[in-house]
N, C-alpha and C positions, 0 to 999 in steps of 0.2 A: 193825424191830419186827414181830412176828407179828400178823396180822390177827385180830380177834375173830370176824368173820363171813366165811365162805368163800362166794363166789358160784359156785364150781365144784362144791361138794358136792351130791350128788343124793339119796342114800339110804344108810341103814345099818340093820342089824338090831340094833345095839347101842343100848340105851335111853339110855346116857349121851351118845352122840353126837346122838341125836334131841332130848334135853333141852337140850343145848348149842346146837343149831341154833335151837330155839324161843326160848330165853332171850336169845340174842345177835342175833336177827334184827332188821333195821331195821323201822321202823313201817309202811312201805308193804307189807312182806311179812306182818307181824303182823296187819295189817288182814284178811287172808284167814283167819287163825286164829279170828276171831270170826264165822265163817260159821255159819248156823243152818239146819236143815232146814225145808223148806216143807211146809205141810199138803197133803193129797192134791189138793184143789181147785186150789190155787195151782201145784202141780207140773204138772198137766194144762194149766193156762192158760199158764204161762211156759216149759214144757218144760225145767225145771231142777230139780235135787234140793235144792240149797241156795243161799243168797245171803248176802253179808256183812250183818250186822245194822246198823241205823241207829236213831238216836233217833227216837221217835214210832211205831215199828213196834209192832204188837200181837202179843204172844207168849203161848204156853201153856207152862206148866212141865210137863215129862213125867216128872221124877224127883225124889226127895227129899221133904223135909218139906212142901213147898208144892205137891206134885203136883196136877195138874188145875186149878190156879189160873191165871187170865189177867190180863194187865195191859199197860199201855203201857211201853215202854222209856224210862227217864228219863235214863240215861247208859250209854255204852259206853266202858270203860276199855281202849283198844287196847293200851297198854303192859303191863298186867297180864293182859289176856285175860279180863276179867270184865264182867258186865252187871248193872245195877241196874234193877228194875222197880217201877213205881208201886204202892204199897200192900203190897208184900212187905217186912215189917219184923219184927225180933225185939225182944223186951223185954230190956233189959240189967238187970244186978243192981241198979243204982241207980234203976231205974224208968223211965229214958229209953228211947226207941226208936232203933234203928239199922237202916239199910238193909242188905239182904242182898245180897252180891255172888255172882252165880250163874255157873256154867260154861256156855258157849254150847252144849255138847253135850247139855245137859239141857233145852233149849228147843226150841220149834217155832213158826215164824212162822204166825200165823193171818190177819193182815191187814197188807199192806205200806203204808208211807207213800209215796204217789206224787206228792207235791208237789216232789220232788227231780228236776229235769229231767235231770241227769246220770245218775241211776239208771234213769229211764224209757228214755233213749237206749240205755243198755247192755243192758237187757232186750230191747228191740226188735232190736238188732243180733244178739244171741244167737239169738233166734227165727228171724231171716232166715237165719243160717248153718245152723241145723239143718234148715230147710225145703229149702235147696239140697242138703244132704247126702242127705235123704230122696228127693228127686227123682232124684239120681244113682243111688242104690241101686235105685230102682224101674226106671229105664231099663236098668241092668245086668241085672236079673232078666228083663225083657222080652226083651232081646237074647240072653240065655243060655238061655232056655226054648225 
């Protein structure tokens, strides 16, 4: 039987193959697809451009009907790659309200939820790695000059 998801696949220009990769990816890889840009202040602080979104993070919507609105993340649907935010709802035809599922690419993290010990540890590890790389680059410049 042919596998649905290939671990050997790296990249393709063909959109159909990219869509297939995203659709059939296992959840531990789909988790990375719900990564969201960090605000400028957070980028400087953590030396990262984006980070996987988590419930309780505070985000700002950068595109669409709800542009410039902020709110707390109420749920992250890893399987579908969608995010729901507190207070972002639409009115349905029958008068009831429904939560809007947003695309992670249209969001920006304004405030991180830092009560998650696993997340803090990962952020600190990343910072240490980058500091080591910077030191090595500076030493190379000094010896090369």
